[in-house]
N, C-alpha and C positions, 0 to 999 in steps of 0.2 A: 275571762278565759285563762286557764293555767296551762303551762307546758310542763309535763312530767317525764322523767326518765325511768325506764323500766329496769329490770334486773339484768345486768350484763352477763354475757357468756364468753368465756375465755377458752381457747383451744391451743394447747402448747404442742410443740414438735415432739416427736416420739423418742428421739435419741438423747440420752443424758451424757454430756461431756464434762468431766471433772476438771478442776483447775490443775490437779496433779498431772493429768494426762496432757494438758496443754503445755505445762512447763516442761515436761519430759520431751515433748515433740519439738518445742522451740530450742531446747538445749542440744538436741540431736542434729538439728539443721543449721544452727548458727553458733559462732564463737565471738559474738559482738561484745566489746568491753563494757558496754552499758547494760547488757542483758540482765545481769544480776539485780541491778537497780530496778529495772522495769518489772522483773519477776516479783520483787518485794512489793512494788506498787500494786501489782495485780493481786497478790495474796492479801494485801491490806484492805481490799474492798470487802472482804468477807464473803464473796461469792464462792460457794463450794462446787457448784455445777450449774450448767445452763442447758436448756433444751435446744437441740440442733436438729435440722431436717435430715441430716445424713451423718454417718459415723465420721469421726475425726479424720481417718485416713482418706476417705472419699472426698470430704470437703477440702482438705489440703491439697489433694491431687488434681483439682480442677484448674485447668490452664486457660487463661484468656478471659477478658471481660464478658464476651458474648456467652461463653459456656456458663460462667458463674451467674450471670443475669437471668438466663433462661431457667436454670435450676431454681434460683431464688424466687422467680415469679411463679413458676408452676407450683412450688411448695406453698407459697403464700396464698395463691388463689384457692388451692384445695382446702386449706385451713379456713380461709375466709368463707367459703361456701358452707362448710360445716358449722362454723360459728353463727353465720347469718340464719341458717335453717333452724338451729337450736334457739336463737333469740326470738324468731317468729313463733315457734312453739311455746316458748316461755310467755310470750305476750298474748297467746291465743289468737294469732292472726294467720291468714293465708297470704300467699304471695300477691294475690290480686288486690289486697287491701293496703298495700304500701304505696304512698303518694310521693315520697321523696327518698332517694337513695344517696347517701353521702359516704364516700370511701376515702381512705388515706393509705397510701403505699408509696414508699420512697426508695427502697433498697434495690429496685431494678427498674430500668427505663423501658416501658412497654407501651406500644401504641397498636390498637386501642388499649385503654387502661383497665384497671380492675373494675371500675364501675360498669363498663360495657360488658365485660365477661359475666359479672354477677347477674345482670338483667336476664341473660339467656339461661344461665345455669340454675338460677332460682325460679325462673318462670314468672318474673315480674311483668306488670303491664307494659306494653310498648310505649305508653305515654308517661311513664314514671319520670319525675324530675330527677336528673342526675347531676351530682356535684362531685367531681373527682379531684382530690388533692394529691399532688405528685411531688411536692418539695417541703412539706411541713415537718417531716422526720419525727423527732422526739415529741413535739407538741401536737402531732397530727390528731390524736384523739380529742384533745381540747378544742382545736380549731374545727374539727368535724362536728362536735356538739354545737358550737356557735352557729355554724352554717345550718344545721338542722333546725335550731330554734328560729333562726331568721326565716327559713323557708316555711315554717308552720305559722308564723304570725299572720293573722288575718285569714287563717284556714281552719276554722273550728272543726274538730273531728278528724283532722289530718293525722297521718302516721308517717314518721320518718325512720328509716332503717340506717343506722350508722355502723360502718364496718371498718376496722383498722387491721392491717396485716403487714408484718415485716419479717424479713429473713436476714438478720444481721450477720449470721455465720458466713455469708458470702464474702465478708470483709477479711476473713482469715485465709490468706493465700501466702504462706511463708516462703514459697520458692520464687516469688515474683521479683525479689531483689533484696538488698540488705534491709534488715528490720529497722524500724523507727519506733519511738515511744508510742506514737499515734497508732501505728499498725498493730503493735502488740496489744495495747489496751482496747482499741476498737474491735479488733478481731477476736479477742478472747473474753471480753467483759459481758457482752450482750447475748441474748438468746433469740429464738425464733418462735413466734406465736401470732395468733389472731384473736380479735375480740369483736363482739357485736352487741348492739343494744337497740331497743325500740324507743323512740321519743314520740310522745303523743300530745296533741292539743285537745284538752278536755274542758268542759264547761266549768268544773270545779274539782280541785284535787281532793282525793280521799285521804282518810287517816293513814299515815305511814308513807304516803307517796313522796317521792323525791322531786321537789319542785325547783324549777329554774328561776333564779332571782336576777332580774335584768332591769331594774328601775334606775334611772339616773336623772337627777335634777340638773338644770342648766349646764349643758355640755359646751365647753369652750373649744371642742374640736369641730363640731358642726354648727356652733352658734345657735343652738335650738334650745328654747326654754320650755321644759316639760310642763304641761298643764295637768291638773288633777285627773282629767279623763284621758290624757295621752301621756303615757309614762314609758315610752320606748324610744331609745336612741340607737340608730344603726352604728354610730361610731364607737359606742361603749357597750356593746351587747354583752350580756352576762355580768355586768359590773354595776353595783349600786354604791354610790359614794355615801359615806356616813361618817359622822364625828364620833361614833361609838368605837370601841375596840375592835380591831379586825378579827374575823373568824378565819378558819382554815380553808373555807370553800365558799363559792357563790351558790352552792346547792344546799338545801336543807329539807328536812322532813317535817311535814305538818303534824301538829299534835291533836288538834280537834277540828277536822274538816278544813274549811278555808283558812289559811294563815292570816294573822294580823299583819298590817303594814307598819313597819317601824316609822316613827314620826320624826326622828332626828336625822337630818340629812345636811350635806354641805356641798358646795360646788366642787367640781373636779376639773383639773387642768393637766396638760401633758407633763408639767413639772412636779405634780403631786402624785405620789403613789396611790392608786385606787384602793379603797377599802371596801369590804363587803359586809353585809349584815345577814343575819339568819332569820328566816321567817319562823314565827312562833305561834 
């Protein structure tokens, strides 16, 4: 059985806020001695504009954590719904065909979380398996894919919907106190968007499919020695240890049907950086 990742869908916020606009706003509000240095750091990132859920004036004018969190969650939720629906259409699936829902959302603390909201708004089955990540932040998309793969192991024909949504513009609140390097960079560097993708457990990957690579020999984390017919380790999901040169990703596209399995492997330990190999 292979686990393949479909074509992702990304939905960006509708307002474009330029770096020049942010710099002008910061200078109008503050006369901090280190502000010129922070502005240079901001410009050196090369980011010319970022997608925000609301115009600069509206975002900066929100007072209080509660107000900012509610606005961030509502905007993230709406984009997540759009991205998820489009991802299902891209995969040719209906809401009732989703077996696992994995979500990641960190920028607003909301209970129930995004996973609960999406079940109702997308019309997913009541018995869909839900995995909601609330603290993964920047690596949320990667962690969500790991959980999706884990949930599909031993579930041939299963489908997982992975949804990530963040509203980082909520961190820009210049009137809450004296600026710091962190508040300037965090509040002005990132944007608002959502992404979704379908992960599927299929009997055999097709030509051009993006296949998850998760084989590990002798894992020193869980002390389990993989046998030829059991090549999955929960502790090192999505990581194959290899003595070959590392590739850029643990994901690869097949060239001719089912990919070949690399024959060169080595043991992995917590003190050795995991390497990955590409299915060919």
